[in-house]
N, CA and C of each residue as an Amber inpcrd file, in Angstrom:
protein
   582
  42.3380000 -35.6090000  -0.3350000  41.5520000 -34.6180000  -1.0480000
  40.0990000 -35.0500000  -0.9940000  39.1830000 -34.1550000  -0.5780000
  37.7830000 -34.5270000  -0.5230000  37.2160000 -34.6640000  -1.9340000
  36.1180000 -35.4310000  -2.0790000  35.5170000 -35.5670000  -3.4020000
  35.0850000 -34.2150000  -3.9540000  35.2180000 -34.0520000  -5.2600000
  34.7990000 -32.8130000  -5.8970000  33.2740000 -32.7360000  -5.8920000
  32.7480000 -31.5890000  -5.5230000  31.3020000 -31.4160000  -5.4620000
  30.7060000 -31.0390000  -6.8130000  29.4260000 -30.8680000  -6.8110000
  28.6770000 -30.3850000  -7.9710000  28.8100000 -31.2530000  -9.2100000
  29.0500000 -32.5290000  -9.0650000  29.0980000 -33.4040000 -10.2340000
  28.0150000 -34.4750000 -10.1840000  27.1880000 -34.4660000  -9.1250000
  26.1660000 -35.5000000  -8.9790000  25.1840000 -35.5090000 -10.1400000
  24.8590000 -34.3360000 -10.6730000  23.8920000 -34.2710000 -11.7720000
  24.5660000 -34.3350000 -13.1450000  25.8570000 -34.5650000 -13.1750000
  26.6000000 -34.6310000 -14.4370000  26.4740000 -36.0160000 -15.0580000
  26.7490000 -36.1370000 -16.3470000  26.7160000 -37.4540000 -16.9940000
  27.7250000 -38.4140000 -16.3450000  27.4430000 -39.7110000 -16.3740000
  28.3450000 -40.6940000 -15.7610000  29.7830000 -40.6100000 -16.2870000
  29.9590000 -40.3240000 -17.5600000  31.3130000 -40.2270000 -18.1270000
  32.1160000 -39.1440000 -17.4240000  31.4980000 -37.9990000 -17.1860000
  32.1780000 -36.8990000 -16.5060000  32.4410000 -37.2560000 -15.0460000
  31.4690000 -37.8840000 -14.3900000  31.6600000 -38.2740000 -12.9880000
  32.8300000 -39.2460000 -12.8520000  32.9140000 -40.2220000 -13.7720000
  34.0340000 -41.1760000 -13.7100000  35.3640000 -40.4520000 -13.9360000
  35.3880000 -39.4970000 -14.8650000  36.6170000 -38.7460000 -15.1300000
  37.0490000 -37.9690000 -13.8950000  36.1050000 -37.3300000 -13.2260000
  36.4250000 -36.5560000 -12.0260000  36.8880000 -37.4900000 -10.9110000
  36.2300000 -38.6360000 -10.7580000  36.6430000 -39.5970000  -9.7400000
  38.0670000 -40.0970000  -9.9710000  38.4930000 -40.1510000 -11.2350000
  39.8510000 -40.6240000 -11.5190000  40.9220000 -39.6380000 -11.0490000
  40.5130000 -38.4250000 -10.6960000  41.4570000 -37.4480000 -10.1440000
  41.7760000 -37.7390000  -8.6860000  40.9740000 -38.6030000  -8.0320000
  41.1590000 -38.8970000  -6.6120000  42.2800000 -39.8830000  -6.4070000
  43.4590000 -39.4420000  -6.5760000  44.6260000 -40.2890000  -6.3090000
  45.3750000 -39.6710000  -5.1420000  46.0480000 -40.4720000  -4.3660000
  46.8350000 -39.8870000  -3.2870000  47.9100000 -38.9510000  -3.8540000
  48.0780000 -37.8100000  -3.2280000  49.1300000 -36.8860000  -3.6350000
  50.4460000 -37.4570000  -3.1300000  51.4080000 -37.7140000  -4.0430000
  52.6080000 -38.4500000  -3.6520000  53.6240000 -37.6670000  -2.8310000
  53.3740000 -36.4000000  -2.5710000  54.3720000 -35.5800000  -1.8870000
  53.7430000 -34.8220000  -0.7340000  54.3910000 -34.8100000   0.4220000
  53.8360000 -34.0630000   1.5560000  53.9150000 -32.5450000   1.3530000
  54.7820000 -32.0900000   0.4470000  54.9200000 -30.6460000   0.2170000
  53.7690000 -30.0630000  -0.6070000  52.9500000 -30.9330000  -1.2070000
  51.8880000 -30.4870000  -2.1110000  50.5300000 -30.6360000  -1.4270000
  49.7670000 -29.5480000  -1.4110000  48.4160000 -29.5570000  -0.8560000
  47.4480000 -29.2580000  -1.9970000  46.4960000 -30.1710000  -2.2010000
  45.5130000 -30.0330000  -3.2820000  44.1370000 -29.8540000  -2.6620000
  43.3440000 -28.9460000  -3.2380000  41.9850000 -28.7490000  -2.7550000
  41.0700000 -28.3460000  -3.8970000  39.7990000 -28.5620000  -3.6840000
  38.7970000 -28.1970000  -4.6740000  38.5840000 -26.6930000  -4.6630000
  38.3420000 -26.1360000  -5.8460000  37.9710000 -24.7330000  -5.9790000
  36.7470000 -24.6580000  -6.8900000  36.0340000 -23.5460000  -6.8830000
  34.8890000 -23.4260000  -7.7870000  35.3490000 -23.5110000  -9.2500000
  34.6120000 -24.2720000 -10.0210000  34.9430000 -24.4220000 -11.4410000
  34.3150000 -23.2890000 -12.2430000  34.9620000 -22.8850000 -13.3340000
  34.3540000 -21.8610000 -14.1900000  33.0380000 -22.3800000 -14.7620000
  32.0560000 -21.5030000 -14.8780000  30.7170000 -21.9110000 -15.2880000
  30.4610000 -21.8040000 -16.7880000  31.2030000 -20.9850000 -17.5030000
  30.8550000 -20.6900000 -18.8920000  31.7280000 -21.3620000 -19.9370000
  32.7450000 -22.0980000 -19.5150000  33.6640000 -22.6830000 -20.4870000
  33.1540000 -23.9800000 -21.0940000  32.2920000 -24.6850000 -20.3470000
  31.7630000 -25.9560000 -20.8300000  30.5160000 -26.2940000 -20.0130000
  29.6730000 -27.1960000 -20.5230000  28.4860000 -27.5780000 -19.7510000
  28.8140000 -28.1880000 -18.3910000  29.9610000 -28.8670000 -18.2840000
  30.3630000 -29.4800000 -17.0150000  31.8360000 -29.1770000 -16.7730000
  32.1710000 -28.8640000 -15.5170000  33.5600000 -28.5380000 -15.1890000
  33.8420000 -28.8710000 -13.7320000  35.0920000 -29.1930000 -13.4650000
  35.5870000 -29.4090000 -12.1020000  36.9520000 -28.7460000 -12.0220000
  37.3150000 -28.2550000 -10.8380000  38.5830000 -27.5380000 -10.7150000
  39.2700000 -27.8390000  -9.3820000  40.5900000 -27.8600000  -9.4540000
  41.4430000 -28.0740000  -8.2920000  42.4900000 -26.9680000  -8.2320000
  42.9530000 -26.6820000  -7.0320000  44.1250000 -25.8250000  -6.8820000
  45.1460000 -26.5950000  -6.0660000  46.3900000 -26.1930000  -6.1980000
  47.4490000 -26.8300000  -5.4220000  48.4890000 -25.7870000  -5.0740000
  49.1470000 -26.0210000  -3.9610000  50.2720000 -25.1780000  -3.5760000
  51.3900000 -26.0870000  -3.0900000  52.6040000 -25.6590000  -3.3460000
  53.7810000 -26.4190000  -2.9420000  54.5560000 -25.5620000  -1.9470000
  54.8110000 -26.1150000  -0.7780000  55.5840000 -25.4230000   0.2540000
  56.7500000 -26.3050000   0.6360000  57.9460000 -25.7200000   0.7010000
  59.0640000 -26.4970000   1.2410000  60.1970000 -25.6480000   1.7460000
  60.2330000 -24.4020000   1.4380000  61.2990000 -23.5420000   1.9600000
  60.7310000 -22.6960000   3.0810000  61.0270000 -23.0890000   4.3100000
  60.5270000 -22.3690000   5.4810000  59.0060000 -22.2190000   5.4470000
  58.3070000 -23.2200000   4.9020000  56.8420000 -23.2830000   4.8330000
  56.2350000 -22.2150000   3.9360000  57.0300000 -21.5740000   3.0940000
  56.4810000 -20.6160000   2.1410000  55.9630000 -21.3550000   0.9180000
  54.8990000 -20.8120000   0.2980000  54.4310000 -21.3780000  -0.9610000
  55.4230000 -20.9960000  -2.0470000  55.9790000 -21.9950000  -2.7170000
  56.9640000 -21.7270000  -3.7660000  56.4040000 -21.9900000  -5.1510000
  55.2390000 -22.6260000  -5.2250000  54.5720000 -22.8300000  -6.5110000
  53.0790000 -22.9730000  -6.2560000  52.3090000 -22.4650000  -7.1880000
  50.8540000 -22.5500000  -7.1220000  50.3430000 -23.0910000  -8.4450000
  49.2170000 -23.7600000  -8.4130000  48.6790000 -24.2770000  -9.6560000
  47.1790000 -24.4580000  -9.6070000  46.5910000 -24.5800000 -10.7960000
  45.1730000 -24.8950000 -10.9460000  45.0350000 -25.9140000 -12.0650000
  44.0940000 -26.8200000 -11.8980000  43.7710000 -27.8000000 -12.9270000
  42.2620000 -27.7850000 -13.1030000  41.8190000 -27.5830000 -14.3310000
  40.3930000 -27.5230000 -14.6350000  40.0840000 -28.6040000 -15.6630000
  39.0490000 -29.3660000 -15.3940000  38.5840000 -30.3820000 -16.3330000
  37.2590000 -29.8990000 -16.9020000  37.2170000 -29.7590000 -18.2140000
  36.0150000 -29.3180000 -18.9210000  35.4360000 -30.4970000 -19.6910000
  34.1020000 -30.5570000 -19.7400000  33.4490000 -31.6620000 -20.4490000
  32.2670000 -31.1160000 -21.2310000  32.2900000 -31.3590000 -22.5320000
  31.2040000 -30.9600000 -23.4210000  30.7810000 -32.1850000 -24.2250000
  29.7730000 -32.9220000 -23.7370000  29.3740000 -34.1450000 -24.4320000
  28.8080000 -33.8810000 -25.8190000  28.3280000 -32.6580000 -26.0650000
  27.7620000 -32.3260000 -27.3790000  28.7970000 -31.9410000 -28.4140000
  30.0420000 -31.7690000 -27.9920000  31.0970000 -31.4270000 -28.9360000
  30.9460000 -30.0630000 -29.5750000  30.4030000 -29.0960000 -28.8510000
  30.1850000 -27.7680000 -29.4230000  31.3670000 -26.8260000 -29.2400000
  32.4100000 -27.2810000 -28.5720000  33.5890000 -26.4340000 -28.3530000
  34.6080000 -26.6630000 -29.4610000  35.6530000 -25.8480000 -29.4550000
  36.6800000 -25.9120000 -30.5030000  37.7990000 -26.8910000 -30.2030000
  37.6150000 -27.8110000 -29.2790000  38.6640000 -28.7660000 -28.9880000
  38.2500000 -30.1530000 -29.4840000  39.2380000 -31.0010000 -29.7940000
  38.8980000 -32.3540000 -30.2440000  38.4720000 -33.2240000 -29.0660000
  37.3900000 -33.9110000 -29.1820000  36.9090000 -34.7740000 -28.1130000
  36.0710000 -34.0260000 -27.1090000  35.4120000 -34.7540000 -26.1940000
  34.5120000 -34.1130000 -25.2390000  35.2150000 -33.4600000 -24.0420000
  36.4670000 -33.8670000 -23.7610000  37.1860000 -33.3500000 -22.5910000
  38.2660000 -32.3500000 -22.9960000  38.5180000 -31.3980000 -22.1150000
  39.6670000 -30.5000000 -22.2410000  40.2040000 -30.2880000 -20.8310000
  41.5180000 -30.4060000 -20.6750000  42.1860000 -30.1390000 -19.4040000
  42.9160000 -28.8100000 -19.5560000  42.7140000 -27.9330000 -18.5910000
  43.3820000 -26.6260000 -18.5810000  44.2380000 -26.5750000 -17.3270000
  45.5230000 -26.2810000 -17.5030000  46.4490000 -26.2830000 -16.3720000
  47.1720000 -24.9550000 -16.2690000  47.4220000 -24.5570000 -15.0450000
  48.2020000 -23.3590000 -14.7540000  49.1820000 -23.7080000 -13.6450000
  50.4170000 -23.2340000 -13.7890000  51.4230000 -23.3560000 -12.7360000
  52.2060000 -22.0470000 -12.6950000  52.4020000 -21.5090000 -11.5070000
  53.2170000 -20.3200000 -11.3180000  54.2070000 -20.5530000 -10.1930000
  55.4480000 -20.0920000 -10.3870000  56.4740000 -20.2880000  -9.3640000
  57.5080000 -19.1790000  -9.4420000  58.0480000 -18.8360000  -8.2720000
  59.1500000 -17.8740000  -8.2250000  60.4290000 -18.6060000  -8.6150000
  61.2790000 -17.9540000  -9.3930000  62.5180000 -18.5590000  -9.8820000
  63.7250000 -17.9390000  -9.2030000  64.7690000 -18.7390000  -9.0660000
  66.0560000 -18.2360000  -8.5930000  66.5930000 -17.2490000  -9.6440000
  67.3300000 -16.2130000  -9.2310000  67.8060000 -15.2020000 -10.1750000
  68.5960000 -15.7830000 -11.3510000  69.4530000 -16.7790000 -11.0870000
  70.2610000 -17.3470000 -12.1830000  69.3620000 -18.0310000 -13.2150000
  68.3650000 -18.7550000 -12.7330000  67.4720000 -19.4540000 -13.6430000
  66.5670000 -18.4660000 -14.3750000  66.1110000 -17.4490000 -13.6720000
  65.2230000 -16.4550000 -14.2770000  65.9040000 -15.7180000 -15.4290000
  67.2410000 -15.5750000 -15.3560000  67.9790000 -14.8620000 -16.4030000
  68.2590000 -15.7390000 -17.6270000  68.0240000 -17.0200000 -17.5200000
  68.3140000 -17.9420000 -18.6310000  67.3620000 -17.6730000 -19.7920000
  67.8850000 -17.3690000 -20.9890000  67.0040000 -17.0950000 -22.1260000
  66.1900000 -18.3170000 -22.5480000  66.5740000 -19.5030000 -22.0940000
  65.8470000 -20.7200000 -22.4510000  64.8040000 -21.1160000 -21.3930000
  64.5220000 -20.2300000 -20.4350000  63.5880000 -20.5570000 -19.3640000
  62.2390000 -21.0080000 -19.9080000  61.7140000 -20.3440000 -20.9050000
  60.4230000 -20.7290000 -21.4710000  60.4490000 -22.1420000 -22.0230000
  61.4920000 -22.4720000 -22.7660000  61.6010000 -23.8160000 -23.3260000
  61.7710000 -24.8640000 -22.2260000  62.5330000 -24.5210000 -21.2040000
  62.7340000 -25.4530000 -20.0870000  61.4030000 -25.6940000 -19.3700000
  60.6700000 -24.6240000 -19.0800000  59.3860000 -24.7680000 -18.3840000
  58.4050000 -25.5880000 -19.2200000  58.3760000 -25.3670000 -20.5240000
  57.4890000 -26.1430000 -21.3840000  57.8960000 -27.6190000 -21.3800000
  59.2060000 -27.8830000 -21.3260000  59.6690000 -29.2790000 -21.2900000
  59.2510000 -29.9650000 -19.9940000  59.1280000 -29.2120000 -18.8850000
  58.6320000 -29.8120000 -17.6520000  57.2530000 -30.4220000 -17.8940000
  56.4120000 -29.6990000 -18.6370000  55.0670000 -30.1980000 -18.9220000
  55.1040000 -31.3890000 -19.8730000  55.7860000 -31.2490000 -20.9940000
  55.7660000 -32.3320000 -21.9840000  56.4040000 -33.6030000 -21.4360000
  57.4720000 -33.4550000 -20.6530000  58.1030000 -34.6300000 -20.0510000
  57.2030000 -35.2680000 -18.9970000  56.4900000 -34.4590000 -18.2200000
  55.5850000 -35.0060000 -17.2050000  54.4400000 -35.7640000 -17.8670000
  53.8810000 -35.2050000 -18.9400000  52.8040000 -35.8950000 -19.6520000
  53.2950000 -37.2370000 -20.2020000  54.4880000 -37.2300000 -20.8040000
  55.0350000 -38.4630000 -21.3780000  55.3760000 -39.4770000 -20.2860000
  56.0240000 -39.0160000 -19.2290000  56.4560000 -39.9140000 -18.1530000
  55.2830000 -40.6180000 -17.4890000  54.1550000 -39.9230000 -17.3690000
  52.9980000 -40.4980000 -16.6860000  52.0060000 -41.1460000 -17.6480000
  52.3370000 -41.1560000 -18.9380000  51.4520000 -41.7980000 -19.9150000
  50.1390000 -41.0700000 -20.1010000  50.1530000 -39.7540000 -19.9460000
  48.9480000 -38.9410000 -20.1020000  48.7320000 -38.6530000 -21.5910000
  48.0590000 -39.5780000 -22.2610000  47.8590000 -39.4360000 -23.7030000
  46.8860000 -38.3070000 -23.9800000  47.2500000 -37.4820000 -24.9540000
  46.4650000 -36.2910000 -25.2540000  46.7090000 -35.8310000 -26.6870000
  45.8550000 -34.9270000 -27.1410000  46.0080000 -34.2830000 -28.4360000
  45.8170000 -32.7820000 -28.2500000  46.1900000 -32.0390000 -29.2620000
  45.9790000 -30.5830000 -29.3100000  46.5600000 -29.8630000 -28.1010000
  47.7800000 -30.2280000 -27.7250000  48.4720000 -29.5600000 -26.6180000
  48.8860000 -28.1640000 -27.0630000  48.5600000 -27.1740000 -26.2570000
  48.9740000 -25.7960000 -26.5700000  49.1500000 -25.0340000 -25.2690000
  49.8800000 -23.9240000 -25.3410000  50.0470000 -23.1340000 -24.1380000
  51.0710000 -22.0350000 -24.2790000  51.3160000 -21.3640000 -23.1760000
  52.2700000 -20.2660000 -23.1260000  53.0890000 -20.3560000 -21.8480000
  54.2890000 -19.7780000 -21.8990000  55.1180000 -19.6080000 -20.7130000
  55.4300000 -18.1220000 -20.6230000  55.1690000 -17.5420000 -19.4600000
  55.3740000 -16.1140000 -19.2390000  56.3600000 -15.9260000 -18.1030000
  57.2960000 -15.0100000 -18.3040000  58.2680000 -14.6490000 -17.2680000
  57.9450000 -13.2220000 -16.8510000  57.7510000 -13.0030000 -15.5400000
  57.4290000 -11.6690000 -15.0390000  58.4220000 -11.2790000 -13.9550000
  59.0580000 -10.1220000 -14.1240000  60.0190000  -9.6290000 -13.1500000
  59.4120000  -8.4450000 -12.4080000  59.5210000  -8.4600000 -11.0770000
  58.9990000  -7.3750000 -10.2420000  60.1480000  -6.6690000  -9.5500000
  60.2210000  -5.3510000  -9.7390000  61.2380000  -4.5230000  -9.0760000
  60.5330000  -3.5290000  -8.1720000  61.0830000  -3.2860000  -6.9830000
  60.5000000  -2.3370000  -6.0530000  61.0600000  -0.9340000  -6.2530000
  60.1950000   0.0710000  -6.0850000  60.5910000   1.4730000  -6.1920000
  59.9480000   2.2580000  -5.0620000  60.4770000   3.4300000  -4.7720000
  59.9390000   4.2610000  -3.7000000  60.0670000   3.5490000  -2.3700000
  58.9620000   3.4380000  -1.6460000  58.9650000   2.7850000  -0.3390000
  59.3170000   1.3010000  -0.4520000  59.2180000   0.7250000  -1.6350000
  59.5300000  -0.6960000  -1.8330000  60.8840000  -0.9000000  -2.4940000
  61.6860000   0.1350000  -2.5560000  62.9810000   0.0460000  -3.2390000
  63.9230000  -0.9640000  -2.5980000  63.7650000  -1.2210000  -1.3190000
  64.6420000  -2.1590000  -0.6200000  64.2570000  -3.6220000  -0.8460000
  63.0630000  -3.8410000  -1.3920000  62.6330000  -5.2210000  -1.6120000
  63.4230000  -5.8310000  -2.7650000  63.7710000  -7.1100000  -2.6490000
  64.5530000  -7.7320000  -3.7180000  63.7260000  -7.9100000  -4.9970000
  64.4260000  -7.8750000  -6.1170000  63.7790000  -8.1370000  -7.3970000
  63.4180000  -9.6170000  -7.4550000  62.2240000  -9.9100000  -7.9070000
  61.7790000 -11.2980000  -8.0270000  61.3330000 -11.5800000  -9.4570000
  61.4810000 -12.8200000  -9.8620000  61.0010000 -13.2480000 -11.1730000
  60.1450000 -14.4810000 -10.9870000  58.9950000 -14.4610000 -11.6240000
  58.1000000 -15.6010000 -11.5850000  57.9200000 -16.1240000 -12.9940000
  57.7260000 -17.4210000 -13.0900000  57.3980000 -18.0330000 -14.3660000
  55.9840000 -18.5850000 -14.2350000  55.1820000 -18.3860000 -15.2730000
  53.8210000 -18.9040000 -15.2970000  53.6500000 -19.7260000 -16.5610000
  53.1420000 -20.9290000 -16.4040000  52.8660000 -21.7930000 -17.5380000
  51.3640000 -22.0190000 -17.5860000  50.7860000 -21.7520000 -18.7500000
  49.3610000 -22.0090000 -18.9840000  49.2800000 -22.9590000 -20.1670000
  48.5360000 -24.0290000 -20.0090000  48.4420000 -25.0100000 -21.0850000
  47.0740000 -25.6620000 -21.0820000  46.7220000 -26.2200000 -22.2220000
  45.5020000 -27.0200000 -22.3000000  45.7200000 -28.1320000 -23.3120000
  44.9850000 -29.2120000 -23.1150000  45.0780000 -30.3620000 -24.0120000
  43.7960000 -31.1740000 -23.9010000  43.5950000 -32.0350000 -24.8750000
  42.4290000 -32.9200000 -24.8820000  42.8680000 -34.3410000 -24.5700000
  42.4670000 -34.8740000 -23.4090000  42.8050000 -36.2580000 -23.0830000
  42.1500000 -37.2110000 -24.0790000  42.8070000 -38.3360000 -24.3560000
  42.2520000 -39.2880000 -25.3110000  41.2920000 -40.2750000 -24.6640000
  41.1630000 -40.2390000 -23.3460000  40.2300000 -41.1280000 -22.6440000
  39.6260000 -40.4100000 -21.4650000  38.7820000 -41.1230000 -20.7220000
  38.1150000 -40.4930000 -19.5800000  38.8370000 -40.7320000 -18.2590000
  39.8360000 -41.6120000 -18.2280000  40.6250000 -41.8090000 -17.0140000
  41.6870000 -40.7160000 -16.9720000  41.5250000 -39.7870000 -16.0490000
  42.4110000 -38.6190000 -15.9860000  43.4870000 -38.7390000 -14.9100000
  43.6570000 -39.9190000 -14.3270000  44.6440000 -40.0730000 -13.2580000
  46.0520000 -39.7450000 -13.7410000  46.4130000 -40.1310000 -14.9620000
  47.7490000 -39.8200000 -15.4800000  47.9180000 -38.3230000 -15.7080000
  46.8480000 -37.6480000 -16.0770000  46.9060000 -36.1960000 -16.2980000
  47.0730000 -35.4710000 -14.9600000  46.4050000 -35.9700000 -13.9320000
  46.5740000 -35.4230000 -12.5830000  48.0150000 -35.6160000 -12.1220000
  48.5610000 -36.8180000 -12.3200000  49.9410000 -37.1060000 -11.9150000
  50.9180000 -36.2090000 -12.6710000  50.6680000 -35.9740000 -13.9570000
  51.5470000 -35.1040000 -14.7480000  51.4880000 -33.6700000 -14.2360000
  50.3010000 -33.1850000 -13.8940000  50.1620000 -31.8260000 -13.3650000
  50.9070000 -31.6860000 -12.0380000  50.7840000 -32.6880000 -11.1730000
  51.5100000 -32.6450000  -9.9040000  53.0220000 -32.6880000 -10.1240000
  53.4740000 -33.4600000 -11.1090000  54.9080000 -33.5010000 -11.4260000
  55.3800000 -32.1580000 -11.9710000  54.5600000 -31.5200000 -12.7890000
  54.8810000 -30.1830000 -13.3020000  55.0300000 -29.1960000 -12.1520000
  54.1040000 -29.2370000 -11.2000000  54.1960000 -28.3650000 -10.0260000
  55.4970000 -28.5960000  -9.2660000  55.8470000 -29.8650000  -9.0710000
  57.0720000 -30.1920000  -8.3440000  58.2960000 -29.6680000  -9.0800000
  58.3160000 -29.7970000 -10.3960000  59.4500000 -29.2830000 -11.1830000
  59.5540000 -27.7700000 -11.0560000  58.4180000 -27.0810000 -11.1670000
  58.4230000 -25.6140000 -11.0640000  58.8780000 -25.1680000  -9.6800000
  58.5390000 -25.9540000  -8.6550000  58.9250000 -25.6050000  -7.2840000
  60.3660000 -25.9720000  -6.9760000  61.0210000 -26.7070000  -7.8760000
  62.4000000 -27.1110000  -7.6420000  62.5420000 -28.2890000  -6.7020000
  61.4780000 -29.0830000  -6.5530000  61.5570000 -30.2570000  -5.6930000
  62.3410000 -31.3620000  -6.3920000  63.0800000 -32.1560000  -5.6380000
  63.7710000 -33.2940000  -6.2500000  62.7470000 -34.3550000  -6.6430000
  63.1120000 -35.3010000  -7.5060000  62.1900000 -36.3960000  -7.8220000
  61.7430000 -37.1120000  -6.5520000  60.5930000 -37.7810000  -6.6190000
  59.9970000 -38.4130000  -5.4430000  60.9510000 -39.3780000  -4.7630000
  61.7320000 -40.1240000  -5.5270000  62.6060000 -41.1390000  -4.9290000
  64.0030000 -40.6270000  -4.6040000  64.1930000 -39.3040000  -4.6010000
  65.4940000 -38.7110000  -4.3010000  65.3500000 -37.8180000  -3.0770000
  66.2710000 -37.9210000  -2.1480000  66.2600000 -37.0870000  -0.9470000
  66.8820000 -35.7320000  -1.2590000  66.2320000 -34.6660000  -0.8100000
  66.7430000 -33.3080000  -0.9790000  67.7890000 -33.0650000   0.1110000
  69.0650000 -33.1810000  -0.2500000  70.1180000 -33.0620000   0.7600000
  70.2670000 -31.6470000   1.2970000  69.7190000 -30.6500000   0.5990000
  69.8170000 -29.2810000   1.1090000  68.9780000 -29.1140000   2.3770000
  68.0350000 -30.0250000   2.6180000  67.1920000 -29.9380000   3.8040000
  67.8150000 -30.6440000   5.0070000  68.9150000 -31.3490000   4.7780000
  69.5540000 -32.0970000   5.8590000  70.9090000 -31.4720000   6.1800000
  71.1670000 -31.3360000   7.4560000  72.4500000 -30.7910000   7.8830000
  73.2560000 -31.9120000   8.5090000  74.5440000 -31.9400000   8.2560000
  75.3540000 -32.9820000   8.8910000  75.3830000 -32.7840000  10.4120000
  75.4550000 -33.8960000  11.1160000  75.5480000 -33.8300000  12.5700000
  76.9530000 -33.3700000  12.9620000  76.9990000 -32.5130000  13.9370000
  78.2980000 -32.0550000  14.4190000  78.7220000 -32.9110000  15.5900000
  79.9510000 -33.2870000  15.5630000  80.4960000 -34.1090000  16.6470000
  80.8810000 -33.2050000  17.8000000  80.6360000 -33.6670000  19.0370000
  81.0300000 -32.8480000  20.1820000  82.3220000 -33.3130000  20.7750000
């Protein structure tokens, strides 16, 4: 991932926080890149997007991570930093029908934050399930369901590497990827003997 731009004139604390996002992405299925940061949410901001591809090279999950910094403390969040995360993914029909999908998706986030030691306060967010059905000329298209998780929290320090790792883990969970140290056997076919 190339260095995030537009932070040269930012305070050193913000620059160090942004630099802590530069960790190797642990999965080849995940592509992370810089995107323009929102200008009005805080005096300083940096933003990333990510996509996860693994089924026939299709994107199966998308995400954004925004780091906001207000050294003057004029925003409604505790502390100078706020992390805003978004993840969206298409769900299998059986999973999409589960009434506990929202709670499961939220647990992906809370477990990822805990597992990676991403200490934070004021965690809040929403999980949205959207179903699309085709009609008319699109009547033959299959019904799809997507889940979207939007969350924000205030990191307790300026090292955001654990928060980046948690966001990437959340993306992997939403995409249905196996844990990093587990092989996805659905991608391997047994050899046929001749």
